[in-house]
FIROBA-713225 format. One record per atom (N, C-alpha, C): residue in three letters; x, y, z. Coordinates in steps of 0.001 Angstrom, whole numbers, plus 500000, padded with zeros to 6 digits. Each point is the difference from the previous one (the first is absolute). Layout:
<sites>
ALAXYZ...
</sites>
This chain:
<sites>
UNK071568738545215496UNK499435500790498906UNK500667501380499951UNK500263500510498782UNK500594501335499880UNK499110501057500632UNK500618500913500787UNK499243501010500716UNK500097501385499363UNK501019500243499189UNK500183501322499421UNK500627499882498623UNK500277501172499394UNK500531500014498640UNK501347499317499907UNK500866500223500986UNK501319499368499980UNK499861498480500022UNK499121499491500860UNK499789498555500070UNK499498499448498671UNK499132500762499344UNK499476499569498703UNK501104499963498941UNK500883500998500046UNK501119500030499052UNK500914498802500223UNK500325499706501251UNK500863498862500315UNK499347498686499583UNK498705499892500234UNK499278498794499590UNK500033499846498482UNK499910501134499280UNK500030499962498531UNK501362499522499497UNK501075500390500705UNK501334499496499638UNK500060498494500224UNK499457499547501116UNK500042498567500290UNK499224499201498951UNK498930500552499516UNK499172499317499002UNK500469500277498565UNK500989500896499863UNK500478500437498669UNK498832500528499159UNK499175500804500651UNK498788500542499377UNK500288501404499483UNK500410500095498739UNK500379501297499430UNK498781500903499823UNK498837499422499767UNK498770500794499832UNK499645500713501298UNK500122499303501098UNK499700500592501302UNK501017501084500335UNK501271499768499678UNK501017501011500260UNK499761501254499157UNK499501499812498801UNK499696501154499147UNK498921500868500642UNK499078499356500671UNK498922500744500667UNK500478500633501307UNK500951499374500676UNK500415500460501319UNK501099501052499985UNK500956499896499075UNK501098500957499970UNK499520501347499474UNK500614501072500467UNK499551501353499672UNK500509500441498630UNK499122500584499205UNK500356500443498648UNK501013501131500010UNK499972500845501023UNK500838501198500011UNK501344499790500699UNK500303498773500378UNK501277499711500649UNK500942499271499049UNK501305500134500279UNK500978499194499281UNK500432498856500914UNK500306498872499375UNK500489498828500714UNK501313499568499347UNK501041499932500797UNK501361499740499499UNK500352501035498920UNK499588501233500246UNK500274501156499131UNK499287499934498661UNK499087499050499836UNK499260499867498744UNK498521500275500239UNK499296500253498914UNK498563500175500125UNK499363498688500450UNK498804500105500501UNK499268498810500430UNK499860499009498846UNK499727500505498801UNK499819499126498832UNK501257499192499705UNK501147500661499983UNK501266499312499719UNK500340499022501120UNK499814500417501240UNK500301499129501132UNK499170498727499947UNK498712500131499696UNK499133498824499912UNK500399499100498843UNK500441500589498902UNK500472499216498853UNK501194499124500415UNK500949500597500709UNK501184499264500449UNK499632498958501051UNK499077500378500872UNK499554499083501043UNK499304498795499393UNK499215500235498970UNK499288498911499329UNK500980499024499345UNK501106500512499459UNK501027499132499421UNK500640499139501084UNK500231500606501156UNK500568499245501116UNK499036498904500460UNK498706500333500085UNK498994498998500364UNK499990498852498986UNK500120500342498716UNK499984498976498945UNK501182499053500151UNK501175500551500351UNK501174499150500220UNK499755499009501126UNK499398500482501065UNK499719499138501146UNK498950498945499649UNK498973500418499285UNK498955499050499604UNK500546498960499030UNK500882500425499081UNK500630499047499078UNK500884499003500739UNK500445500376501193UNK500822499112500830UNK499151499081500873UNK498673500073499833UNK499102499107500727UNK499395500572501257UNK500226501286500246UNK499466500604501220UNK498547500425499815UNK499181499690500976UNK498589500390499961UNK499687501080501027UNK500899500155500969UNK499834501049501003UNK501375500369500540UNK500087501179500593UNK501269500476500559UNK499887500083501515UNK501040499537500668UNK500032500025501461UNK500696501280500448UNK499336500779500824UNK500498501310500436UNK500893499868501221UNK501230500581499895UNK500925499982501132UNK500533501411500221UNK499864500478501223UNK500407501366500319UNK501516500100500102UNK500546501167499623UNK501440500205500085UNK500358501460499790UNK501260500237499614UNK500462501378499832UNK501211500033499083UNK500338501194499516UNK501182500190499163UNK501249499903500883UNK500915499098499615UNK501190499795500810UNK501265500590499421UNK499878500841498962UNK501190500590499386UNK500416501268500730UNK501227500010500510UNK500495501182500706UNK500332501135499038UNK500093499692498711UNK500325501014498995UNK498748500611499365UNK498853499542500412UNK498746500448499391UNK499286500980500916UNK499405501031499415UNK499273500996500794UNK498753499411500644UNK499589498814499523UNK498824499339500572UNK500370498954501049UNK501265500000500435UNK500445499050501009UNK499094500042501227UNK499481498835500378UNK499128499913501164UNK498530500163499691UNK499674500449498780UNK498586500164499636UNK499324498632499892UNK498770499955500460UNK499278498731500055UNK499318499638498700UNK499711498714499865UNK499303499523498818UNK499671498531500134UNK499808499357498845UNK499577498607500009UNK500693499228498878UNK500320498760500312UNK500447499056498986UNK498804499114499673UNK499655499923498712UNK498878499167499565UNK500580498767499323UNK499856498847500678UNK500680498769499590UNK499013499039499346UNK500378499507498819UNK499148499053499283UNK499780498720500784UNK498758499537500054UNK499678498808500798UNK500573498722499406UNK500402500038498732UNK500577498813499363UNK501476500189499663UNK500325501060499302UNK501374500196499499UNK500954500540501062UNK499455500632501036UNK500784500694501029UNK500732501228499443UNK499694500376498753UNK500501501271499478UNK499281501120500742UNK500617501171500043UNK499405501038500841UNK500182501392499407UNK499033500853500262UNK500071501429499738UNK500222500694501325UNK500996500870500067UNK500302500729501229UNK499680501471499786UNK499049500515500760UNK499499501353499783UNK499983500806501297UNK500441501259499888UNK499891500943501110UNK498657500722499886UNK499304500150501131UNK498737500728500044UNK500201501220500900UNK499955501184499403UNK500085501222500795UNK498589500454500354UNK499844500466501227UNK498685500438500456UNK500050501435500513UNK498909500708499780UNK499857501374500491UNK498544500221500380UNK499791500422501225UNK498639500213500518UNK499140498748499839UNK500605498835500360UNK499305498706499973UNK499610499562498593UNK500566500663498986UNK499746499637498607UNK501314499580499338UNK499927499072499057UNK501192499594499240UNK500333501101499004UNK501180500604500172UNK500385501118499127UNK500895499551498842UNK500671498855500146UNK500866499513498927UNK500276498514500196UNK500259499319498899UNK500391498587500005UNK501135499866499006UNK501089499341500396UNK501099499839499042UNK500844498782500330UNK500665499514498973UNK500832498801500080UNK501205500225500913UNK500437498930500688UNK501181500069500864UNK500936498838499672UNK501288500320499789UNK501001498983499666UNK500645499368501232UNK499855500640501144UNK500685499526501204UNK499012499864501153UNK498969499221499751UNK498913499866500957UNK500328498913501024UNK499713500291501264UNK500223499041501075UNK498648499658500615UNK499708498699500043UNK498717499570500562UNK500178498653500675UNK498896499432500429UNK500036498713500686UNK500315498838499093UNK500186500257498679UNK500279498897499074UNK501455499566500017UNK500876500759500684UNK501408499636500040UNK500160498590500573UNK500797499199499307UNK500226498618500418UNK499004499032499392UNK498920500511499379UNK499013499138499371UNK500332499834498518UNK499305499090499356UNK500210499773498574UNK499735501290499223UNK500917500356499108UNK499902501247499243UNK499996499677498508UNK498858500256499363UNK499886499707498566UNK500508501105499115UNK500432501123500576UNK500534501101499205UNK499102501224500026UNK500616501146499778UNK499294501278500051UNK499332500318498668UNK498767500437500062UNK499267500478498822UNK500010501526500047UNK500494500618498951UNK500204501447500003UNK498772500747499470UNK499736501130500624UNK499079500984499446UNK500911501086499432UNK500300499874498724UNK501074500782499378UNK499425501151499187UNK500238501208500463UNK499528501193499288UNK501209500763499482UNK500045500184498692UNK501139500654499365UNK499929501515500181UNK501132500651499732UNK500086501454500186UNK498961500735499155UNK499785499526498753UNK499054500690499111UNK498548499625500273UNK499767499136500991UNK498636499654500377UNK499554500730501261UNK500888500802500566UNK499667500753501195UNK499177501230499647UNK499190500411500940UNK499027501065499734UNK500660501327499650UNK501162500294500552UNK500634501304499784UNK501083499966498913UNK500053498915499216UNK501046499879498986UNK499784501017498876UNK501070500716499645UNK499943500971498910UNK501014499577498938UNK499531499480498875UNK500914499454498990UNK500774501093499264UNK501264499708499738UNK500821500893499175UNK499799499637498538UNK500450500860499101UNK499886499717498573UNK500824498768499633UNK501156499840500659UNK500850498829499749UNK499289498717500421UNK499326500064501145UNK499251498835500471UNK498914499629498999UNK499259500993499506UNK498909499728499061UNK500517499391498704UNK501161500459499550UNK500597499437498788UNK500409498548500230UNK500657499748501126UNK500434498636500319UNK498804499064500146UNK498931500495500619UNK498827499159500204UNK499401499550498673UNK499982500885499017UNK499498499632498676UNK500831498893499374UNK501313500059500206UNK500894498976499443UNK499714498646500642UNK499851499976501328UNK499723498737500691UNK498624499461499611UNK499005500868499935UNK498655499567499617UNK499989499423498590UNK500737500639499098UNK500072499525498622UNK500644498625499918UNK501063499797500790UNK500688498711500008UNK499090498902500547UNK499257500307501048UNK499074499030500594UNK498889499658499016UNK499443501033499370UNK498893499803499060UNK500418499157498807UNK501264500140499576UNK500492499258498837UNK499931498496500210UNK500112499556501232UNK499881498567500287UNK498582499637500429UNK499363500869500761UNK498654499704500490UNK498978499873498873UNK500274500591498849UNK499053499902498875UNK499861498559499496UNK500919499127500430UNK499952498595499585UNK499365499100501054UNK499410500592501056UNK499500499192501110UNK498846499082499623UNK499264500322498954UNK498860499177499623UNK500353498938498963UNK501277499891499669UNK500424499017499007UNK501098499114500572UNK500210498870499387UNK501106499121500380UNK501266500557499372UNK500997500297500826UNK501205500621499460UNK501163499007500008UNK500742499998498890UNK501172499140499925UNK501250500810500326UNK501131499347500001UNK501238500635500434UNK500390501190499122UNK499602499999498744UNK500350501110499120UNK499469501329500507UNK498796499981500576UNK499378501237500473UNK500726500546501231UNK500181499170501017UNK500617500557501220UNK501507500148499873UNK500641499214499146UNK501436500208499784UNK500257501327499290UNK499148500335499044UNK500128501296499323UNK499729501140500970UNK498994499824500851UNK499689501021501009UNK501164500177500969UNK500584498915500445UNK501148500074500908UNK501188500693499340UNK500243499666498753UNK501155500575499293UNK499836501498499786UNK498818500426499612UNK499786501415499675UNK499810500876501241UNK499771499379501168UNK499843500787501231UNK501159499787500976UNK501035499295499589UNK501116499737500916UNK500676501291500447UNK500071500988499108UNK500641501274500340UNK499262500691501150UNK498665499881499981UNK499199500645501039UNK500182499267501332UNK499995498689499953UNK500204499211501222UNK501370500277500599UNK501002500176499149UNK501371500221500482UNK500177501345500699UNK499051500908499831UNK500086501296500689UNK499470499902501434UNK499425498842500343UNK499343499847501305UNK500716498982500870UNK499758500088501291UNK500315498917500917UNK498791499830500903UNK500039498987500849UNK498825499676500809UNK499586501150500913UNK500959500851500372UNK499693501108500912UNK499447501212499246UNK500680500376498905UNK499524501161499237UNK498657499712499350UNK499813498778499518UNK498732499640499353UNK498850500003500993UNK500284499576501231UNK498935499829500979UNK499417501273500555UNK500587501146499665UNK499512501259500573UNK498671500421499398UNK499808499690498694UNK498794500446499308UNK499238498813499406UNK498718500179499834UNK499113498904499620UNK500331499402498637UNK500091500824498961UNK500166499462498648UNK501399499451499761UNK501015500631500564UNK501355499467499865UNK500102498656500721UNK499328499880501152UNK500006498745500743UNK499278498902499225UNK498847500334499405UNK499245499026499204UNK500815499523498803UNK500661500943499321UNK500829499613498850UNK501168499135500451UNK500681500404501065UNK501184499270500469UNK499669498538500260UNK498917499742500731UNK499674498621500352UNK499423499236498820UNK499294500660499091UNK499534499329498789UNK501193499527499174UNK500992500873499834UNK501188499658499224UNK500801498903500712UNK500198500173501292UNK500812499058500780UNK499417498586499921UNK498703499871500183UNK499367498680500008UNK499942499398498598UNK499760500839498988UNK499976499475498642UNK501397499557499572UNK501005500703500474UNK501380499586499719UNK500321498683500688UNK499507499824501210UNK500205498721500696UNK499377498850499220UNK498790500209499485UNK499350498975499191UNK500828499695498755UNK500432501049499319UNK500777499831498777UNK501328499288500257UNK500592500228501180UNK501281499369500334UNK499903498480500012UNK498820499459500307UNK499847498542499973UNK500242499441498603UNK499697500798498989UNK500138499533498616UNK501458499761499607UNK500938500499500792UNK501415499737499737UNK500299498503500025UNK499142499262500711UNK500250498574500199UNK499092499127499126UNK499318500624499042UNK499045499250499176UNK500686498915499172UNK501134500314499375UNK500688499021499156UNK500576498864500840UNK500580500331501150UNK500535498959500875UNK498885499118500538UNK498860500624500317UNK498862499232500494UNK499487499047498924UNK499950500463498757UNK499554499149498892UNK500944498818499820UNK501308500259500022UNK500992498930499860UNK499864498989501128UNK499762500498501200UNK499869499112501157UNK498775499106499875UNK498890500575499580UNK498764499219499843UNK500183498927498932UNK500597500396498881UNK500215499031498913UNK500959498900500422UNK501010500341500782UNK500938498992500502UNK499322499066500990UNK499136500548500844UNK499305499179500993UNK499119498952499319UNK499448500365498870UNK499083499101499302UNK500677498736499479UNK501320500023499880UNK500692498826499455UNK500811499254501068UNK499923500447501257UNK500679499249501051UNK498984499188500788UNK500479498999500674UNK499163499164500856UNK500062500570501412UNK498898500620500437UNK500030500626501328UNK500125498980501128UNK499813498722499671UNK500204498954500999UNK501471499620500139UNK500815500503499077UNK501448499797500091UNK500568501105500884UNK500370499638501225UNK500412500988500997UNK501147500874499523UNK501006499375499392UNK501179500751499573UNK499648501011498921UNK499193499596499014UNK499615500918498927UNK499143501148500522UNK499100499688500923UNK499138501035500563UNK500821501005500804UNK500928499482500813UNK500841500896500795UNK500888500862499117UNK500496499402498921UNK500835500766499070UNK499206501155499382UNK498738499722499634UNK499133501028499392UNK499710501108501013UNK499669499628501220UNK499711500987501039UNK501221500863500303UNK501178499375500026UNK501231500739500276UNK500344500950498863UNK499828499524498765UNK500346500816498829UNK499146501256499920UNK498744499896500385UNK499077501135499856UNK499650500644501346UNK500848499774500997UNK499741500549501331UNK499963501529499984UNK500948500633499320UNK500042501463499975UNK498767500582499317UNK499523499327498958UNK498774500457499335UNK498821499878500961UNK499950498881500720UNK498928499803500968UNK500003501058501087UNK501195500353500481UNK500113501048501015UNK499527501340499446UNK500383500295498765UNK499637501285499385UNK498507500116499761UNK499309498866499894UNK498555500012499750UNK499195499682501254UNK500658500051501168UNK499316499640501246UNK498826500921500306UNK500069501254499530UNK498924500965500269UNK499020500130498833UNK500103499092499036UNK499026499981498903UNK498742499302500526UNK499173500765500701UNK498855499461500727UNK498733500773499648UNK499045499318499389UNK498744500637499613UNK498863499022500263UNK499027500426500790UNK498937499111500466UNK499166499412498873UNK499749500768498948UNK499093499531498953UNK500722499373498814UNK501272499619500180UNK500768499357498945UNK500115498512500298UNK499593499167499041UNK500127498549500130UNK501398499624499521UNK500903499754500931UNK501400499757499641UNK500179498692499244UNK499228498997500338UNK500106498705499325UNK499462500075498573UNK498971500823499822UNK499370500121498677UNK499691501465499710UNK501035500826499756UNK499776501445499814UNK499128500337498802UNK499935499087499011UNK499171500265498816UNK498508500004500325UNK499645499582501225UNK498587499942500386UNK499351501375500000UNK500804501054500123UNK499462501359499981UNK500863500880499108UNK499366500926499318UNK500738500895499099UNK500796501054500755UNK499616500256501245UNK500681501056500745UNK499953499721501501UNK500857500721500727UNK499929500025501458UNK500069501465500422UNK499457500303501183UNK499909501386500442UNK501277500413500730UNK500440501209499702UNK501157500574500681UNK499803501508500076UNK499840500504501210UNK499812501443500206UNK498881500583499136UNK498891499273499950UNK498806500407499251UNK500179499931498493UNK501058499348499522UNK500208499797498571UNK499830498523499663UNK499466499733498809UNK499872498633499503UNK501260499666499204UNK500861499176500581UNK501285499684499394UNK499891498701499201UNK500416500037498759UNK499930498822499141UNK500799498845500591UNK499351498860500145UNK500659498817500542UNK501029499435499024UNK499787500204498710UNK500865499392498989UNK501472500343500206UNK500284501250500423UNK501389500418500186UNK500662499297501184UNK499203499469500915UNK500530499398501218UNK499716498502500071UNK499600499408498872UNK499595498592499995UNK501085499084500570UNK501212500112499471UNK501066499093500434UNK500522500362501391UNK499929501261500347UNK500394500405501352UNK499075499352501025UNK498691500027499724UNK499032499384500908UNK500196498493500085UNK500190499356498849UNK500180498552499991UNK501278499597500731UNK501072500762499770UNK501254499700500687UNK499829500138501509UNK499354501068500431UNK499836500223501442UNK499203498865500628UNK498990499515499293UNK499201498887500510UNK500871498768500196UNK500796499645498980UNK500846498810500063UNK501101500158501054UNK500645501155500003UNK501108500235500928UNK499527499923501444UNK498919500711500321UNK499493500016501379UNK499427498644500412UNK499521499236499025UNK499431498689500278UNK501032499061500624UNK501252500126499574UNK501039499074500457UNK501060500637500896UNK500298501280499803UNK501188500600500613UNK499966499950501523UNK498914500438500588UNK499971500152501457UNK499991498656500705UNK499379499004499400UNK500041498661500587UNK501415499436499963UNK500694500233498886UNK501373499491499882UNK500949500771500921UNK499763501280500163UNK500831500783500929UNK499821499466501419UNK498773499735500387UNK499730499457501326UNK500665498634500164UNK499992499227498934UNK500567498650500045UNK501519500019500173UNK500674500948499310UNK501458499977499968UNK500667501050500899UNK499210500855500592UNK500567501031500864UNK500369499394501350UNK501246500208500410UNK500473499497501288UNK500149501179500954UNK498932500326500692UNK499998501178500872UNK500929499853501200UNK500361498756500342UNK500838499810501176UNK501368500643499825UNK500472500058498733UNK501317500569499744UNK499945501496499719UNK498805500523499840UNK499872501413499678UNK500071500852501264UNK500511501199499857UNK500060500934501118UNK498764500883499963UNK499259500032501095UNK498845500888500072UNK500450501439499759UNK499181500766499310UNK500374501369499630UNK500340500845501221UNK499201499869501074UNK500257500800501196UNK501320499624500661UNK500312498693499969UNK501261499536500587UNK501179500497499170UNK499855499903498667UNK501068500460499112UNK500230501499500162UNK498910500766500090UNK500119501449500148UNK500759500344501276UNK499649499352501093UNK500697500256501266UNK501467499617499896UNK500277498856499355UNK501364499521499853UNK500847500992499211UNK499448500515498902UNK500731500954499162UNK500219501324500725UNK498977500447500741UNK500109501270500723UNK501025499915501118UNK499979498906500730UNK500965499831501099UNK501427499961499452UNK500198499289498884UNK501331499930499393UNK500471501371499550UNK499092500785499401UNK500366501349499542UNK500328500904501179UNK499226499878501062UNK500239500815501195UNK501376499702500595UNK500346498724500073UNK501311499619500530UNK501126500543499124UNK499787500001498690UNK501003500532499068UNK500190501495500208UNK498918500733500181UNK500084501442500211UNK500702500326501318UNK499782499200501014UNK500667500229501283UNK501486499646499910UNK500270498882499323UNK501391499554499881UNK500829500960499147UNK499372500551498968UNK500693500915499094UNK499548501447500228UNK499840500361501264UNK499485501333500333UNK500912501115499498UNK501301499736499885UNK500928501031499500UNK499707500368498553UNK499384499079499245UNK499611500270498624UNK498546500469499906UNK499139499383500805UNK498569500274499895UNK499609501345500609UNK500649500392501088UNK499623501253500656UNK500165501215499089UNK501152500178499299UNK500138501149499096UNK498946499991498884UNK499634498806499524UNK498962499919498962UNK498652500443500554UNK499703499571501223UNK498763500407500667UNK499939501521500148UNK501114500614500463UNK500049501453500192UNK499794500722498677UNK500605499504498944UNK499887500629498680UNK498551500004499526UNK499325498865500146UNK498600499911499578UNK499135500928500850UNK500237500016501289UNK499217500836500918UNK500127501470499632UNK501232500455499767UNK500250501419499750UNK499549500442498609UNK499999499071499046UNK499636500344498631UNK498532499734499682UNK499273499515500987UNK498599499648499760UNK499186501227499628UNK499086499809499048UNK499140501094499560UNK498779500156500903UNK499852499057500918UNK498891500081500944UNK500549499859501415UNK499180500330500978UNK500444500043501393UNK499789498649500668UNK501056499478500635UNK499876498784500787UNK499467500346501387UNK499115499160500513UNK499444500240501326UNK501049499822501092UNK500918499042499823UNK501013499723501019UNK501191500950499846UNK500592500460501121UNK501168500880499917UNK501222499237499480UNK500934500737499425UNK501223499407499474UNK500803499371501136UNK500485498781499779UNK500892499346500951UNK501372500636499859UNK500502500583501058UNK501155500898499927UNK501349499297499938UNK500073498715500314UNK501292499314500000UNK499818498549499595UNK501117499363499640UNK499952498593499613UNK499550499127501162UNK500467500312501212UNK499601499210501166UNK498504500133500273UNK499480501203499816UNK498551500211500162UNK499232499229498938UNK500569499958498795UNK499425499269498876UNK499902498504500331UNK501096499425500521UNK500023498583500355UNK499012499715501134UNK499950500876500986UNK499059499812501119UNK498563500017499508UNK499730500885499048UNK498647500073499424UNK499637498673499333UNK500909499460499185UNK499740498743499311UNK499827498849500981UNK500790500006501058UNK499884498945501018UNK498640500025500675UNK499419501184500122UNK498766500162500778UNK498709499786499249UNK500070499807498670UNK498763499822499227UNK499869498546499568UNK498751499537499875UNK499799498623499553UNK500071499926498480UNK499893498812499456UNK500265499795498574UNK499006500718499086UNK498711500064500388UNK499031500653499109UNK500146501520500025UNK500376500567501159UNK500281501433500058UNK501250500322499186UNK500995499110500059UNK501201500171499190UNK499635500021498519UNK499120499087499615UNK499645499860498584UNK499167501170499506UNK498941500337500739UNK499035500981499498UNK500228501413500537UNK500711500129501105UNK500231501324500552UNK501389500538499755UNK500884499135499523UNK501393500403499763UNK500427499700498566UNK500033498716499636UNK500499499609498674UNK499152500600498882UNK498695500021500202UNK499088500510498967UNK500166501496499763UNK500576500720500977UNK500206501443499857UNK501402500341499525UNK500996499324500563UNK501379500428499778UNK500773499128499004UNK499542498762499799UNK500695499083499096UNK498961499282499137UNK499328500780499160UNK498846499498499266UNK500364498875499035UNK501207500067499388UNK500396498948499065UNK500169498661500723UNK500573500033501188UNK500151498773500777UNK498634499478500456UNK499121500919500360UNK498627499618500363UNK499318499313498822UNK500162500563498794UNK499391499415498799UNK500556498615499703UNK501293499800500252UNK500607498688499779UNK499362498944500897UNK499730500357501250UNK499339499073500916UNK498592499680499512UNK499295501031499532UNK498651499778499481UNK500021499112498766UNK501025500169499152UNK500133499163498800UNK500230498535500376UNK500811499763501019UNK500249498626500457UNK498724499389500560UNK499232500814500695UNK498736499524500553UNK499025499645498879UNK499950500858498983UNK499129499752498846UNK500417498726499272UNK501309499818499830UNK500512498798499338UNK499623498746500781UNK500089500068501321UNK499645498856500833UNK498517499656499843UNK499165501031499992UNK498555499772499830UNK499707499423498630UNK500705500523498998UNK499794499514498631UNK500390498530499893UNK501123499636500603UNK500465498614499943UNK499009499044500645UNK499386500438501080UNK499025499147500670UNK498798499709499106UNK499702500921499064UNK498845499844499115UNK500402499637498584UNK501234499536499806UNK500489499627498675UNK500098498488499874UNK499249499436499071UNK500071498562499760UNK501372499618499457UNK500542500802499067UNK501299499707499414UNK501081499925501071UNK499997500952500912UNK500976500023501092UNK499882498741500848UNK498776499626500344UNK499799498830500848UNK500284498693499268UNK499756499971498700UNK500343498806499223UNK501496499769499976UNK500782501085499828UNK501455499882500013UNK500501499477501333UNK499363500435501071UNK500387499533501333UNK499658498526500197UNK499066499526499180UNK499628498591500067UNK500716499154498944UNK500993500602499329UNK500833499215499081UNK499568500022498550UNK498956500774499659UNK499571500080498604UNK500861501016499245UNK500391499653498802UNK500736500910499127UNK499396499959498623UNK499548501168499536UNK499387500057498661UNK500850500831499060
</sites>
């Protein structure tokens, strides 16, 4: 049983009891540099994420900040791990005179969960303009009005079913504003971050519509072929494979893919999206997924495929041998990159070609790849990654495997 206020606070985190935390946390203190009200608002969102993931309670694990670059390095706290999802909130708890003086999120938390199943970190994210001591500039206030106006222009349609004309017009007229942001600059402030992700996700939805005509053609073509005819079915799957890949993330729980007309809309980011615009996309995805993966399993010959890890090692070892063999060419290139770098390398410059060769001889293939090639020969590193990606793609391509089995369409 909890014996003191700290124990009660920890128990409230385990139970995700925001009401109890509101009563226990001090009104006159800041938490993660924000007022108690703002901190609880963010905490409640984090609890909702965990509950939506199926968690009913959080398991408390003691730990500390493990970042050597952080002023809180070594400070103690707790990881609260979902009992179902294994997602976790990592929080530092500062204490003064046996009282909790501050609570804040930690990105580099070390606890007893290392080596256990990790469902991912849940952030308690407080923006710069949500901190208690934030003093807005006139420029900030002007920008905030622009972002709020852009958000409101789309949110005013939340109670109605919206078709592509509404969000396509919104995307077109706000593209200039989105283009002024990136994920880092947008994330600093609340309203710019809200606008950025609203635009980004709505654009992702709209991008699916690029394949609407191809999806319609595919559905109409499927209706006139005999799916029991293996050759015709394989030809159809191969012809529309790229469309199927492009629509692989067209996933919505409340959309009936076999019969999309059953509902006028499906939910996306709290908006009611008209099903009519995606009718053929949904039908195509249903038909494609119904047959594609079974046929891929049937015709895929994994015995001849190279495992990605084996291929990666093979490519890295070959590149390492080339760099050692051609050290008279590679060493000057390495020196040039080292000396012209805009950032500081942790390792000292290798002073001679012989030292360079000895260094390469002494490192294993993964250190060569990620500690050497990725820093000094980025284009060659990218080429290896491209080959790895191609190999993975081929393993999941029905068309590729059909050709290997003698089919030609």
